N, C-alpha and C positions, 0 to 999 in steps of 0.2 A: 490610649486612654485619655492621653492631655488633649486632644481632637474634642472628645468625648468631652470634659470638663469644660473646654474653652467653648463648646456649642451651651452648656447649662449657663455659663455666666454671663452667656448674649442674652439671655432671658430675663426680662425687666419684671422686678417686684410682684407688680400686680398677678403677672401668669404663675409667679410661684404660690402666693396666695389662694388664687382659683385654685392650683393644684393638688395643695394640701387640702383647701374642703372638700375638693372633689375624693379627692384619698379617704377622709375622714368621713363620708356619707358612705363610699363604697362598702368599706371595713365595717362600718356600723351597721352597714346594712347585710352582709356576711353571718356577725355574730347574733343577728335578731334572728334570722332564718335558722340559723343553727340550735335556736336558742330552745331550753325545753319547756319554758313557760311564756307567757305572753310578757311586753315589754314591763308592764306595769308590775312586776311580781321582782321582789328582790332575787327570789329564787331564781330568776331566767336566767342573771349570771355569773350565778355563786361560784360556778365550775371554770369558771375562763381566769385567768392571772393576768396583770400586766403587763407583762413580758409576753405570750400571748401576743396581747393588741398590740404590743409595740411590734412586732416578728411582723405581722400581717399587715399592719397599717406601712411598713417598710418596704413588703414585695410588692402592693399595691402601687405605692408609691414610684419604684420601680417601673415596673411594668408601662406606667403609663409614660413617665420620662423614656424609657427607651421605645415607644412607639412613636413618640414624638422626633425624638433625633432618628430614628431611621424612616420616617417618613416623611422629613426636615419639615414639619408645618406643627404647630400646636393645637390640639384639640381642645384646653382645657375650657373653652368658653362656650364650648358645644356639649363636652363631659359634665362640667356642674350642675347644670340642669335637671342633666338626662339622671345623675345620681341621687341629687335633691327627690329629684321625684319619685323616684324608686324607691327611696328610703321612707319618705314623706306617705307615698302611698301603705307601705307594710304598715307602719307605723297606723296607720286610721283605720287601716281593716283588721286590727286588733283593739283599736280605742273602745267598741262598742257604742259607737254612735257620740262619743265626749265631743261635745261644741268647742270647749279650750281648747282641745289638742289640735282640733281641727282651725282652730282663731291662731296659734300659735304657729305653726306652718305655712297659714296663712300670710301670717304677719315677715315670716324669714322670706317667703315667696315673693311679698312685695318688696322687700329689702334688696333682694337681688334684681328685681325688675327695676329699680330705680338705680343701681351702680351700674347693669345695663346701659338702659336711657342715659345716663349721665357720659359714659365712655361712649358709646358708637351710637344713640338712638337707638329708635325701633323701625326699622328699615325692614320691607318685603323685597327680597330678590328677584319676584317676578310679580306681575300685578294682580291685584284681588279681583277679579272678575266677576262679574252679578252670576255669572254659574255659578262660581266657587260658594258666593254670599248664599244661595239657593240649599248648595249642598251642604254646608253648614247648618243653615236654619233647620232644614230636614232633619240632619243626623242632629241636632240639638233636641230636637222633638221629640226623635223615637229613641232617643237615650232614655227622654223624662220619662215618656209614657211607658219604655221598658222598665226601667229600674222602678217608679212607683206603682204601676201594675202590679209586676211581680208582688211587691210587699204586700199588696191587699191581696192577692190572691194567695198566695202562701200564708197568710192569716187564716185565712179562711179552712183552706181544704187542713191546715194544721190542727184546726178547731181550737186556734186563739181568738175568733173572734168572736167580741161577748154581743149580746141581747142589745146594749145600748154602748155605740149608734149601728147596731147593723141588723141584728135579728128583726129589730122592729119595721126597719125598713125590708127587710126582706120579705116579711110577711105584709107587708102594704102593699107592695109591688106585685104580688099572687094575687092578693084580692081584688086591686087595680087592674090584673089581667082577668079576672073571672066575671068580674062584674064593674069595674070602669071607679068604685068607690075606696078612697083607700085607708082605709078603717082597717084597725089591730085590734087586739084584746090584752096584747105583750106589752103595751107603751105605757098604758094606764092602769095595767090589770081589769080591764075591764073591755068590752067591746064599744072601740070610739075610733071617729074619723080623727086619722093626723093631723087634720087643718081646725080642730081643735086645740090643739094645740100649738101647733105654727102655723099658718097661713101659706102652704109653698105650692101653689100649684104650679108652678114649674117644670115639678117632678114628673108632669104626663111630657115632657118633652124627651123621656129616658122611657115611656114606657114602650114606643114604637121597637125601638132595639130589644128589651125584654120578651116582649109578647113574641118576637122573632125566636129570642135563647133565652128561656125561662130559668136562669139562672143566675144566683147570686154572685159568682163570677163575672156575669154581665155587668153588675152593677160597680163590683170593685174597677172593671177596667174603663164602663161608662164616667166615673168622677172622674179618672187620670185622662180621658181625651175631653171631657170637658174643660181642665183646668187647661189641657194643650192647646186647645183653641185658641187660649189670648194670643199666642202666636202671631194671630193674625193680623189682630185690631195695632197690637206691638209693631209688629213690620209696618203697618201702613200709616203709625203714626212718624217712625223714626224717619218715613222719607217724605210726610208733611215737614218734617223741622231738616230737611236735607242733610239728615247725616249719613257716612258714605256706608258703600256699602259692608267695609269690613267692621264698622262699628255699628252698624244695624246689624250683622250676623253676632256680634259681642254683646249687644241689649238685650237681644232675644233669647241668647243662652244664659243670660245675668237673670233675666224673667223668670225663666223657667228652674234654672238650680239654687234661688233662694231657698232658704229654708221654708219662709212663710208660706210659700207654696206648696212646695216638698211635702215638708213635714205633717201639714193637715192633712192629706190622705193616708197618715200610719193610725189613724185612729176611725177607720173603715168611712164608712159614706155619712154625707149630712149636704142637705141642699144648699149649705153657705158655697158649696165648691161653684155653684154659677155665679157667683156675684164677682167674682174674678176677671172672665170674661166678660161678662156682659157692662162690667164698669168701665172697662178698657175700650169696647162699642161705644160707650155714653159719650167716652173722653174724645175719639175720634170723630164721631158722629158730629159735636159740637166743632170740634176744632176743624171741620170743613164745613162747618155751616149746610148742615145734610139732615135739615130740622124734623124733615118726617122718617126718618129712619131715628134722630134723636127722641123723638114722642115715643117709637117702637121699643127701643134700646132702656128708656126710661120704665117706661109699662113692663117691660121682662122685666127687668130688676124689681123692682116691685112686686113682683108674683115670687121673687125668691123667697121672701120672710116678712114677718110684721115690720121687722124692724133696719129692714132694707130702707125706708123712708129715709132714715137718717143719716144716711149717704147721698141720697137724695137731693136731700136740703141743703146738706153741706158745700154740694157742687156746683147748688143753685147762688148759695152765698158768694163764692169764689167769681161765680159767671156775672153776677153783678158787681161787685164791689173791684175786681182784677179786670173784667175784661169791658163792662160798662155794657153788658146787652141786658137790660132791664126788662125787658118783656119777655125773653126766652127766660133769664132767673126765675120771674116770678112767675110764669106758668109753671115751669117745675119744682116749684115749692108749694102752688096751690095743690097741683094735683099729689104730689108728694105728701101734705098734711090731712087733706080729704082722705085720701086711701087711708093714710096710718089712721085716724079717727074711727074708720068706717072698720078697720079690721079689728082695732081695738075693743071695739064696741060688740062687734061680733063677738070674738073671744070671750069677752067679759059673761055675755048671756048666752054660750051656747058651749063655749068651752072652759078651759081651764085660766082663761084671762092673761093679763101680758105678765110673763116674770118680773115683776119688782122688786122679788127679795135677791136680784143680783145686783142691786144698790140699796141693798137695805141699808147700807153703811150711811144713806144720807134720809133716812128714817128714822123717827122716832117710836112707831110702832107700824101698824098696819096702813097702808097707804097706796096711792096709785101713784102711776108714772109723771102725772102732771105735779103732784106734791115733790116727787125729786126734782122738777124743774127748777120747782117756785123753791126748795131747800139750797137751792144750787146758787141762785140768782142774789138768795139774801144774807147766804152768807159765804164768798167766793172763797175766803181766807183756808177755811174748812177746806174746801177741796182739793185745797195747794197739798194740805196736810198728808192727803188721800191718793194723788198719783206716781207718788211710787214706793207707797207702803201696801204689804195685804193685810188679809187679814189676822194676819199675827204680827202686823206693826214691825215687819222685816222689809227692808230694802232689798233686798237681794233678787228677789225672782222677776220684779219688772225691769231695774235695772238690766238682767241678761236678759228678759225679753226686748228690750231698747236694744243690743246691741246685735240680739239677733236679726234683729229687722233691718235693722242699720248698716251695719257691718259689711255683709254682703252684697250690697248697694255701693259702696263705697262711701256712706255717707252723704252722696251727691244728692238727693233730695235736700237737705240740709245746707248745698252749696250755694248759695245765690245771694244776689245786690237786691234782686226784686222781693222784698218783705211781704209784699201781697200776696207774691204764691204761698206763702207759708200757711194760706187760709187751708190750702188742701190735706193739712196736719192735722185740724180740726175733726176730724170722724174716727182719730185713732185714739183721740181724749176720750170720750166716754165708753166708746166701746173696749179699747185695752187696760184705759190707765188708771180711771175713776172708779171703775167697781172693784172689789175685791172678791168676787165669784173668781177661784183658783184659775178654769181654764180660760177665760177670756184673754189671762197674759202668761200664756202656756203658749209655746212654739208648734208644740206636738196635737194641738188640733183647730178644729177648723176655724175659730174667732179671728185668724190673719188675714184669712182670704182678701175681705174687704179694705182693710186697709195696708195689703200689700200694692192692691190696685192703687191707691191714692199715690204712695211711696214711690211707685214704678213709672206713674204718669211724672211725676214730679223728677224724678232723675232722668228723664229724657229729655223736659224741657232744659233742664238746668246744664246738662250734657252740652246739649246745643247752641248754650250760652259762649260756652269754652272757648278757646283758640285750638285750632287745627291740633298743636301740638297736645296740648292739656288734654283734648278728646281722645286723642290714642291713648295719652296716660291712664288718665283716669278709666276708660273702657277696660285696658289691661286689668287694673288692679282691681275692678271690681269682678271682671270674669273669674281672675285668679282666687277672689275671697270665694265666691259665691261655688266654682267650681270644687274648691275643694273640699267647702262645706259640704258638699253635694254627694264628695267620695266620703266624706267623712259619715254622715249620717246615712245619708240614701243608700249606697253602696255596701255599707257595713249591714244595713237592715235589711237586704237580699240576702248576703251572707247569712247571716245567723238565721233568718227565717229559712233558706234553702237549705242549712245543716238540721235545723230541725225536722223537716222533710227526708232527709238523710237517714238519721237518725232513729226516727221515730215513723218512719212513713208506712210502714206493714201493718202498723197499732191503727195509724189513723185509717186506712184502708178497712182494717175489720170494722172499725167504730161507726164509716160510710155504709158497710153493707147490714150489722145492725138496727141503725136507724133507718134502714129503707124498708127492713119489714114491719115497721109500722105502716097501717094504712091510713091514708091521706083525711079520712075521714073521722078518725078516730081524736078524741081532745088527750091533748096532753100537758102537763105542767115538767116542765123542765131545768134543768141547770144552763146557767147564762152562756157557754162555750159551745152547746148543745142548737141551740133554739136556731140560730142559720142553715142549719140542717135539718131542721126539723119546721119550716115555716112555713110549708105548701100546705094549710092546712087552716081551717076556719077557727078553734079555737085551740090557745099556744098562750100560757102562762110560764113566767118565770118565780120559780121556786123560791128565790131570796127575795120575793110582793107579795107572793101570791097571798093573798085572806082568803079562807073556803068560805061560801056561801053557804046559808042553812041549807041543807038535802043536795046539797053538790056534790056530784061521783063523776071524778074524771076516771079517763079508760086506761091512762099513761101516767105514772110517776116516774122518770127518767132525769137520771142524777150521774153528774160524772165525777167517775170513782178514781181519775186520775188525781182526785185533790180529797181532802177528808170530807167525807159525806156522812158520818155515821149520825150525827146532830139530826141532820136531814131521814136520815131513816127510822131514826126514832120518832120526830116530827108526825112522819106521816104514818106509820106503824100506830101512833095513841088517834090517828085520823081516822085509822079503818082501812089498811092497805099493808101489803104483804110483797115480801123481796119473792118474786118470782123467776127471776135470772139474772144472771152476773156475765159480761163476757170482759174476757180477759186477754191479754196481750200475749207477743211470743214469751214474754221471761215470764209469765204466766202472773205478769202484775194487772190489779182490775182497771177495767179501763170505764164499764158502764154498767150500771146498777138500774135494772127495770124493777118497777113495783106494780101491782094491780092492786082491783078494791076488793076485798071483802064483802061480807054480809052487814060487817059494822059501818062501813064507808057510809057516808047520807046521813047516819044518824045522832053524830052528835053535835052538839049544840053549838051556836054562833060563840057562843063565851069560853065554852071548851076549847074548840077551834083555833079562837084568837090567845087561847093560854097555851098550846101545844105551838102557835106559830112562834110566839115572842120566845120557848123555852131552846127551839132550836133556830142555829143559826149556820148558814153556808160558809162552808170555807170555797170560795170560790177565787181562792188566789192561783196565781202562777209567776212561775222564776223571773221575769222580766219587768214586773213594777211592784211586785211584794203584796202581791193578793188585789185579787180581781172583785172584790166587794167594793172596793174604791172604785173600780172602771164602772162596775154595774151602778152606784150609788149618785155618778154624774148623771146618767139619765131618768131616774126615776124622781130623784128629788126638785131637778131644775130644769131640765131640757130631756131631749129626746135626740 
């Protein structure tokens, strides 16, 4: 016993502190696993006393100490990160993607990293070879595709992917496969080309894959693959800036794991996904002075969407003012402006016009995008009042978005003495902060893809300017923050949707089989979550928005009975339709209600139809966001 105590006394105080924290993490992990509820509920640990915790703590501490004495070696420095990581992972799995929970654990991990860095540095026992670098990069890409792709696929097969922003593109790709024409009926409640809403010919790059595998699953995986392809230009940029193999691997992982790239895939498909890799290719082509490729990638970027010209113009300003490449910058500016003017003129004449309502806070009435520019130039002080306030005058949402964009990159985009580089932050301002359109400053939507490209480019340049040890430290901090948030948000999302499938997979099979019985040549009006599964047809409308035309008779009205659809049934009964079939699940719960036309259908006047539509309201909500009416509203009112 004396010999045992003597060995304990020989241990320095820092070892004791490490052991205490290790013991705390392991003990808390045990209680977390044994709890009857999630950690955020007070009921989870109400059955345990402080005495039970103290006894468990003492036992765990004794076991770790005994192992160290018997092995004549302290394992505390290795056990603390392991115990902390296990506890953090367990908590984040229960946090339902809570950003602040993830950031708290990331902050604690960074503090731990700084301690290890101060006491012993960050040294590898074995050289980090090129082979290891490639393995790490491939692994990061594979993890990203697996996690984000799984979320998209399970959202579809769980009947949780709505018409906006998925059903419209499922129908569009079906029509592109049939006739090469990107038309839909469910995007604006009429037969219309998607290019009349957004000029996005870039979608044709996905068409060959959809042609071979004509399934909505192809689109979900395709978007993830498009984003993952950004690993290539990021890798090349890291090599251009002479970052070491291990730092290159870290930067690629950080690039893919940042919430701005990951979370955008959780609201299904959007053309903006192409912005991230294409802009990274633009940056690389410019840096390497490959001007032919620069022209190609610039044109491809412009083909993503009409507002993609904003990104090109702001990068051209950087090229002119920071790099003094006047001819290159001028050429990029001219091409982008000409493209933007031509596309906006086309949309104004043949489509729905440019969506200036997103910047309605800069207009006193109806106006054009050029009126927005004029008002911004005339009254810049007003702009400052809008940068961090939302449509309700609150600061929280935009400040949260700023943290979600910057923290996973260790705020490296802002760590520079070269002030002119901050020109690359300019596109983030109009796209994400000047507007009060809520989706543009919410990380879970697709409007962060383009901004993330500029921040990632800034991160690479600023990291390369640091001294080697600082590069190593900041790379590790960024990797810890991004990986922690990736687990918190991404892996938690996979767990949620997989659990949904495990619990209700039998019902979704029944629903798919029932919908498969509807012939593809029949016209359908359905609830939002059913639309991706009914998209392979020429005529498809969403119940929530469809206004019947005079004399219109649809073959089927198909309602999602998992949510209250009594108002919709009443509405369409007034329009001359009758319930003909109800599909039930394994527990007898109603899943789908089918309605078909009677003799009265098509004989109701437009005024009576409008009254019936106004009287009806679709309760198209689901548990995760409190109401799918809001999700559907996103598309039909302002975007698709």
